[in-house]
N, C-alpha and C positions, 0 to 999 in steps of 0.2 A: 359594642360587643358584651362588656361587663354587665351594663345595665340590663340586657337582655337576659343574661344568666340570673340576675337579682329578681327580675321580672317573673321568671319561671320558679324561682324558688318560692314567691308568695303563691303562685299556682299551687304548688304543692302542699302548701299549708291549706288550700281549699278555698284561698280567698277570691281566685278567678278560675273560669274554666280552663281545662288543660289543653283544648284543642288549640286556644288562643296563642299559647306559649309555642307550640309546632309550628302554626303558620307564619309568627313574627321571626322565628329563628331561619326559616326557609327564605323569607323575603330578604333577611340582612344578609344571608350568605350569596343571594343571587345579586344584590347590589355590588356586593364586593367583587365578585367576579366581572360584573359589566365596567366596573371602574378600572381595573387592572387590564382589560381588553383596550379600553380606550387610550391608556398610558402606552401601551405597546403600538397600536396603530397610529397613534398621534403623539411623537414624542415632543412634539413643539408645544403641545396643550398640556395643561395641569388641571385635575380635577380636585376641587377642594370638598374634602370630606364635611366640613363644617356647615357650609353654605349650600352644599350640594350643587354648585355653579361650576361650569368649566372656564378657566381663567388662560388667556392667551400668554405664552412664555415671551419675556421681552428679548428680541432678536438685537445682536451687536449691531452697532451703527458704524464701526470703525472697520468697513471691508476693505480686503487687501485685493489688487488686481495688477495688470500690466500697464505700465507707463508707455509713453509714447515712445521714448528711446528703447526701451526693450521690444516692443513690438516691430521697430525697424530693424533691429538687429538680427531679430529671429526671421524676418523676411529677406534679409540678405542673405542669411546662411542658407535658407530654403532655397534661394536663387543659385547661390554657388553649387549645391548639390545637384540642381536641375541640369545646370551648365555642365558640371564635369560628367553627368551620366549621359549628356547629347553628344559630349565630343568622344566618348567611348564607342557610340554606336556605329560610327564611320568605318574605324578599323576592324571592328569585330564583324561587321558585313563583309567587308572585303576579305577578311581571312576565311569567312564562309565560303565566299565564292570562289576563292583560290583552290580551297580543298576540293569543292565540287567539281571544279574543271580539272584537276588532276586525276579525279576519279574517272570523269568523262575520257581524259585523253588515255588512262590505262585500259579502259573498256574498248576505245577505239584501235589501240593497238593489237588486242587480244582477237577483236573482229577480223581486222586485215590479215592478221597471221592465219585465223581460220579459213578465211576466204581463200588465200593464197595455196593453203594445204589442199583444199578441194578443187581448185582450178589450175594448178601448178604455174601461177603467174599473179602478179600483184594487180591490183585494180588500179584503173586509170582515172583520170580527174571526172569523166562522164560517169561513172558508176560508183565512185567513193562514197556519194551521199547514201546510196542504197545498201551499200555494205555496212557503213558504220550506223549503228540505230539512233546515236546521239551524236551527230556531226558538229556540234557547236559547244562552246563554253558556258559557263554559268552567267555570263553577261549578254547571251545571245549573239555573239558573233562566231560564223562558220570557222573551224580549224582551217590552217594552212597545210596542205599535203604535198610535200616534194619527195620524188622518187625516182629511181633509175629507169629511164625508159626501156633498157635491156630486157628488164624483168617484167615488162606489161606490153608484150607484142598483140598485135591484132590478132594471131593465132599461136595458141600456145602449145607446147610440146612437153614431154615428161623431163626434158633437158633444160626447159626455160630456166628454171630454178637451180635443179640438181645439176646440171651441166656447167653452171657457171662457178667459177673459182674467185672472181674478185668483182667489185663494184666500181663505180665512178664517184662515190661519195665518200667523204671523210669529215667527220664530226670532230670540230676543235674546242674544248671546253677551257677557257681562259681561267687560270687561277691567280693571275695578278694583271695590272693594268698594261704590263709589256705584252705578254701573249705571244712573244716570237723568240725570245733569247734561249731559255733552256727548258726542254721537253721534261716533264714530270715536276717542275718547279714553277715555271711560268705558264705552262699549258699541257693539257693530255689530248692526244689525238686517238681517235677509234676509226679504225679504217674499215673498208667492205662493208659501209651502212648502206641498207636496202632503201630505206624510206625515213623520213623525218616528217613528224606531225606537231604543229605548235599552235600555241595560243597566244594571242597579243598581251595577255594579263589585264592587270587592273587600270593600266594607263592607256590602253588601247593604242600602243606604239609599237610596231615591229623593230626591235633592236638586234635580232638575229640577222647576219649576213650571210650572203653567198659569193663565191669569188668570182663568177660567172656574170651575175646581174642581181639588181636589186630584188628583194623578196616582196612582192605586193600580194599575190594570190597562189592558189595551189598550181602548181606546174610541174612537167617532168624535166629531169636533167637529160636531154638528148645527146647525139653524138657531139663529139669535140673533146676537150681537155677534161681532165678529173676536176671535180667539184669540191672545194673545202666549204661547209658550213660553218660558221664560226659563232659561238655564243660569248657575249663579251663578257667582262667580269662583273659589271654591274647589270648584267641582263636580267630584266624582270619577265620576259616572256617564259611561257611555260611550255617545255620540249620534250617531247620523247621520240625514240628512235629503235630501229631493229636493225641487227648486223645479218648478214649473209648467213653466218654459222648457225644464228638463232633461228632463221627462216628455214634453213636445211633440216635442222632438227625437227622443227614442227612439221616440215612436209614428209620427214622420213627418208631423206636422201642417205644413200650408201655410197661409198667410195673413199679414196685416200684424202685425208686433210692434211695440209702442212702446218706445223708448229714450231716455234724456237723454244726448247726445253729450258734452258737456263732463265732463273727468276732474278738474280742480281749477282753483281761481281764483286768479289774480295777485293778488300781495300789495300792499297801498297803503300809504300814509304819511299821518299825522294831519296836518292843515292842506293838504292838497293835494287835488285834483279825482281821481275815480275814475271808470274807469280811467285816463283821461288828461281834458283839459280839452275838454268839449263832446263827449265819446263816452260809449257806453253799453255795457255788457258783456250779452250776448245768452246766454240758456239755450237752447242750440239742442236740438231734438228730431226724432227719424227715426222714421219708420214711422206706424202708426196707422190706423184704419179710415177715417177722414174727415180727413185732412191738412189743416192750418190751422185746425182747429176744436178747440181745447184747452180744458181748465178746470184752474186751476192751486192749489195750497195749500202751505203752510209749515208744518213741524213744529220747534220749538224749544224748547229748556229755559225760556226766558222770553218774555214778549210782545214784548220789542224786542231782536230777533236782531242787529241792526246797529247800528254807530255812529252817533252823531248825525251828520245831514248826509248820510248813505247811505240810499237807499230803493230797494224794487222798483217798477217800472213799475204803473200802475193798472190795475185789472180791474174788470169789472162782473159781478157785486157785488164789493165791495171783497175785496181778496186776504185770506183767512182765515189768520191765525198761531194754529196749535193747539199749545198748551203742554202738552209731555208730561212725565211718562207718564200723567198724568190724561186727557189728550184726543189723539186721533190724526185724521189726515186720512181715513183710510180709513172711520172711524165717522160722517163728516160725509156728509150727505146731498148728491148730485151737484148740486141746484142751489144749493147754498150755496157752492159752489167758484168761484174767481173766473175768469170767462171773458175769454179774449183769446188772438189768434193767435199771441202770443209773450209771453215774460217777460224783462224787463231788470232790469239793475242799474246805479245810476249815481247821481252827485251832481247835484242839481239848483240853479240853473238850469243848461242847457245851453248859454246864451249869455252874453255877457260882461256883467255880471261872473260869472265861473264859479263854481258852487258847490262847497265842499269838505268834505272829512271834519274834524270838529271837533277842535280841538286837545285833547290829553291824552286822546284814546281809544283809544291804542294797545293792542293785545293781541289775543286769538283769539277769533273769532266763528263758533260751530258751529250750522248748520240743515241741514234735509233739505228737497229741492224734490219735490213729488208734482205729475206731470202726467197727465190722463186725456184720451182721446178720446171720441168719442160713438158708439162702435161699437154700443152698445145702446139706441136712442132712447127707448124705452119701459121701460128697466129699468136696473138697476145692473151689468149684465155689459160693462163697458167694459175696455178695455186701459189699464192703470195703471202707470206707472213711476215710480221715485223713486231719488233717489241725494244722499247726504251730502255736503257741503262744509263745510271750513274756512276762513274769511276771516282771514288774517293782517294786521294793521293795525301798522306800524313807526312809532317815534317821528319 
């Protein structure tokens, strides 16, 4: 470039024409731009200004890559990741199907309740598939529908549901593997159940049991003894049910219902009067067709549900103590229930010297109190209420 400027200087002196200077400067600048573009577009090539040739740059010969060991380790890691992902697919799909099946069960319960409200009865096995929009679980297996036949007669009336006070079905939820000893600890009973809907779950096995016969398909509980449907402790079945009170509310039934008001019992002390010296604990009752006319029954795991020194008030006939699970109050004839306007719990005598709970009897005592009114004077369709209690006696 410097030589070109010298060349132009000579032109200025008049030695050469001036247009040659401009042309050569333009050509030199253009060549310089083209050389720069080649270097940018081809970094591996080098343009030599001296010779005007393009020389290829020397590539390194010591290339680095994966060895066979590194490649093998990489394949093993990839395989482990794929295997881990595959093992998670099964549980994830099972959880999705369980959730979908629970939603279908909930929809089935709503459909049955709505149909009952419009027809004053429960659907039977012949029309349940028409009542429930999706009568199957996510695995494609039909739901099993168990119901009280008294609430699904061939010809229903306005009293088919609203006129009923009790049902033949009790659902027992096992809280421990024992499921028989202590109510509230080993199991929880739900009485007056009108129907049960269940799915076999992901293992396709029916683990729910009924006291009258094995559960294999949808069926009614017809005439005979009351039925207990038991959900085992490790039950994987998906189960939903509805109670008579829930169905009566859905239908809009009016009329007196019976309930035990007490929610829990105050704790006591061994060697001390209960609940206090000269006082009694009353089991309060609300509702009923004939208030102040009640019959009472007790269910417990053994024939002595209370600590020594503590007792229920007297009834006529004598207050029955039904030892479960062999016997239940609901199976007992109404005339054998103890009649009294109220039921109390106390240590006798209630006058000085006052009675006390025996020493050394501390512990927990569980029992269930049943009460019925005389709604049906000539039959067994009375209002019946039940509530489980746990009495704690401290040292």
